[in-house]
N, C-alpha and C positions, 0 to 999 in steps of 0.2 A: 739309329737306323741310318745307313749310308744312302747317298743320293747319286744316281747315275744319269748322265745325259747320253742318250742313244741317238746316233745320227746315221741314217741310211735312207736311200730313196725308195727302198722296197718295204712296204708295210708288213709283208710276211716276215721279213727278217727282224724288223723292230719288235713285232709281237713275239717272235721266238726268243729274242734276247731278254725281253721282259719276263717271259715264262721261265727262263733259266734263272734269273736273278731274284725274282720275288721270294722264293722259298728261303733265300739267304738274307732276307730282311733288307732288301734294296728298294727304295722308291725310284721309279723310272720316269724320266721325261723323254718322250719320243718325238723326234722331229725329222722331217724329210727334206727340208730346205736348209742349205748351209748358212745363208744369211741370217735366218731365224735362229739357227744354232749358235752363231756368234753373238747374237743379241742376248740369248739366254745366259751365256757365259759372262757377258758384261754386267748383267743385272742380278744373277743368282750365284750361289756357291754350290759346287758339285764336288763329290769325292773322286769321281772317275768319269772319263769320257770315252765311249766306244765309238769309233769313227770309221765309216766306210770310205774307201778311196774314190771309187767311180761314182761321182755325183754329177747331176746335169748342169747345175748353175755355177758351182765352184768346186773343184776337185778337193779330195780330202787332204792332199798335201798342202795346198794353199790355206785351207781352213786351219790345219794344224799350225802353220806358221803364224796366222793371224791370232789364234788363241794364245800362242806363246808370247805374244807382245803384251798381253794383259793378265795372264794367269799361269801359274805353275801346276795347275791341276793335272794329275796323271792321265795320259792319253794312250789308249791301245788302238792301233789300226786293225780293223777287222775287215778282211777283204779276200776276194777270190784270187788276187794277184799274188803269186808266190815266187816271182823272179828275184834273185839276190839283189839286183840293182834297185828294185822297188823297196825291198826291206831296208837297204842302206839309206836310200833317199828319205824314207819316212823317219828313220832314227836321227838322221842329220838335221831334219827340220824340227825336231823336238819331241817326236813320239817316244814313249817310254817302253813300248813293247809292240809286237806285231803278231797277229793271229790269223791264220789262213782258213778260209771256209772250204769245206765244212769242218766244224770243230766239235769237240766233246764238251758237254756242259761242265764236267768236273775240271777240265783243263782251263776253261774260261774263268771259272771262279777261283781256281788256284793262282792263275796269273794276276787277277785283280787283287787277291789277298796279299800276294808277294809284293806288289807295288805299294799297297797301303802300308805294309810293314816297313818299307824303306823310306817312308816320308821323312823329310828333314826334321831334325830336332827343333824344339821351340826356339824361335828367333824373336826376342821381345825387347822392347824399349820402354822404360818408365821415366816420366818427367813429372815430378810433383803430383803424383797420383793419377796422371794420365798414362794409361797402359796400352801399348800397341803390341799385339800378339800375332805374328805372322803365321804361326802354326794353326791357330784357331781362326785366323782371319777375323780378328775382333779388336775393336777399339773400345776402351772403357775408361771411365773416370770414377775413382773411389768405388770400384767394382760394379758400377752401373754401366751397362752396355750403351754405346753410341752407335746407332745404325748408319753405316756408310755404304754407298754403292761400291762395287769392286774397284772402279777407277779412282774414286775418292780415297779408298783404303790404300791403293798403291801410291797415290800422290802423297798421302800422309806419311807413308813409310819412307819415301825418298827424302822428304824434308827432315824427318826425325833422324834418319841415318846420316844425314849430312848437315848438321847444325851450322849456322852462319853462312852457308853456301847459298849464293843467289842463283835461282833457277829462272832462266828466261821462259817466257810463254812458249817460244819455239822449241826449247829444249824439253820442256814438260810434254809437249805434243809428241816429239820424237820418242821419248822414253815410254810413254803410256799408250799412245795411239799408234805409233809407228811412223817411219819415215815417209811412207807413201799415203799418209792420211790427209784428207782435205779438211780436217778439223781446224777451226780458226781460234785466234787468241781469246775472243770473247767467250768461247766455251770454257777455257781455263778459268776465266774470271767468274763465270757462273758456278763452276764446281767449287772454287775457293769460297765464294759467298755462301754456298750451301753448307760446306764443311764448317766454316766459322760459326754459322748459325746453330748447327747441331751441337758443336762442342761447347759453345757459350750456353746453350740451353741446359746442358748437363751440369753447368756450374764452374767449369774450368775457365780461368782468365785468358782466353785465347788471344785477345788483342795484344797482350804483353809479349806473346811468343811468335805468333803467326803474322809476319810483317810484309807489307807491300813495299817493294822498291820501285818507286814511281817511274813509269816509262820503260821499265825493264822486266820485272817479274816479281818473284816471291822468295822469302827465306824464313827459316825457323830459328829462333833464339832460345837456347836452353836456359840461359841465365841473363835475362834482359836487365838493363840498367834501371 
């Protein structure tokens, strides 16, 4: 069953989207506040995001940009605005498609299905039984899942894709939280501590691979001495 995040400040529209999607085996999380929507993306995995543009606290364009800093989840802008400039702006900010209200239920489902079919092929890395799978958004050791938050998962991917490269705390914040984030270095340290604990608990010798470069940041070694 696919999972959809529905973001719109109108309850009626949220209920309509849910009504359209439920017969196609979608579970829907409905949210009317953009900050709350962003928090959901940070903490949960979704197959699709349907996002309205005209929102009171943060417009859909900005929310789309913020989501793209932490997730590649497919995004469809669902809005009454149909000007070409709006369409282009949404696509440039990271939206995958654009649907104008009012719309037909069949068109909505067809567009979602088309996006999900075009998902990236599996991008995976395996190190001594530790398996990072970008397509499934899953980390496992000897086929046993290790539950990471979305940001922990992204950080793990950065390290695994760039073995031996030292990432400063500031660089990790830029890559995962964004340039304009007020996140501090101790947040990185906290995430690293949590990741190490989870991976160690699974039985992988994480201390041999996940190294602290004191005063600078962190790096991953595929073949530690």
